[in-house]
N, C-alpha and C positions, 0 to 999 in steps of 0.2 A: 159813715159806712164807706164813702169813697176813699178816705184815707186808709182804712183797713184793707180794702181791695187793692189799692195801689201798693201798700206795704207787702202784701202777700205776693203780688206780681213781681215786685223787685226781688224778694227773697227767692222765688222759684226760678227766675231767669238769671240770677247771679251765678249760677253754676250749670254746666251742661249735664251733670249727673242727675238722672231722674229722681224727683222727690217723692217721698211717702208723706202725705199730709195727715196730720192728726189734729182734729178739732173737737171742741166741746161747746155745746149750747149755741150761743150766737156766732161763735167762730165757725160752726157748721154752715150757717147761712152765708157768712163771708166767703167761705170756700165755694159754695154753690154759685153765688153771684159771680165770683171770679171766673169760674169755669164757663159761665154763660157769656162772658165778655172777652176772655183771653185764651190763649193756648200756651203751653209750656211743657217742659219735661217733667211729667208727673206719672209715677208708676202706679199709685193707688192712694186711696184716702180712707181713713177711719173717722167716721162722723158719729160722735157720741152725744146722744140725747138732744137733737136739735129742737128748739122751741117751735111749735106749730103756729104759723100765721095764716089765717084764712085768706085765700086769694082775693076776696072781696074787700079786705081791710084796707083802709087808707090812713096815713099818719094824721094825728091830731095836732092842734096848735102848740102843744107843749113838747112835741117830739122834735129832735134836732132837724135842721133844714135839709140835710142830705140823707135822711132816714129812708134808705132805699130797700129796706127789708120787705116793704109792701109788694115788691116785684120779685119775690123769690122764684127763680126759674123752676119749672116743673119738667124739664126735658132730661133725657138720659144723660148722665155724666160721661165724658169721653175717656174715663179711666176706671179701673176696677175700684169698687167702693163697698165698704161694709158699714152699715148703719146699726148702731147699738141702741136698742130700745128697752125702756124700763116699763114695767106694768103699773108702776105707781108714781110716774113722773108728774109733778104738779103743773107742768106747762104743756104737756102733750099726751093725748090718749094713745093707747097701743094701736088703735085703728088708724090714728093720724100718722104714727110712725110707719105703719104698713103702707099707707098711701104715699108718703115720702119715698120709701124704699122702692115702691113700684114705679113712681114717676122718675126717679133718678137712676133706675136700673141697678139698685144696690142690693147686696145680700143682707138680709135682716138677721141680727143676732139678738136673741131674747135674753136680756140680763136679769129677768125675773123682777122681784120686788126690790128695786134698786134706787127708788127716789129719783133725784136728778143726777145721780152718779157723781157726786162731788163730796168734798170733805164734810160739808154740813149733813150729808146723808150717811156719814160714817166711813167714807172711803179714804184709803191711803194707798199703799201698794195694791196694784190690780193685775194679778197674773193673767187673767183672761184677756185684758187689754194688750199685754205684751204678746200673747199668742196670736191675737188678731192682727197686730202690726206685722209680726213675723210672716203670717200667711199672705200678706199683701206683697211680699217679696222685697 
């Protein structure tokens, strides 16, 4: 996790132009952890189906040593955020998506019966995603 957060920080700070972040699944958690530790030129973020981790969860002995997802920040993000939620995601209930959106100050986009919104769920081109990114500016 530390390497992912460091790589995101390097990418964001490599340019003065504000970034629009687009993340899926665990990448959403990387984005939120980054925002809790760093600042940088970010215009907005599209977070697509982040997996829910209970705040009381702790890493097990088989998890990587830097598995920091246990400490997913629950504070409002410092940039405009849209969270895409699926009603049939195998990793997160719709109510958990709603809680993330509330905690992070994100607008919630209901993608309906979309699974985890990846190719295994039947997704290829996603016009709604393009519209959501455009709306972030």
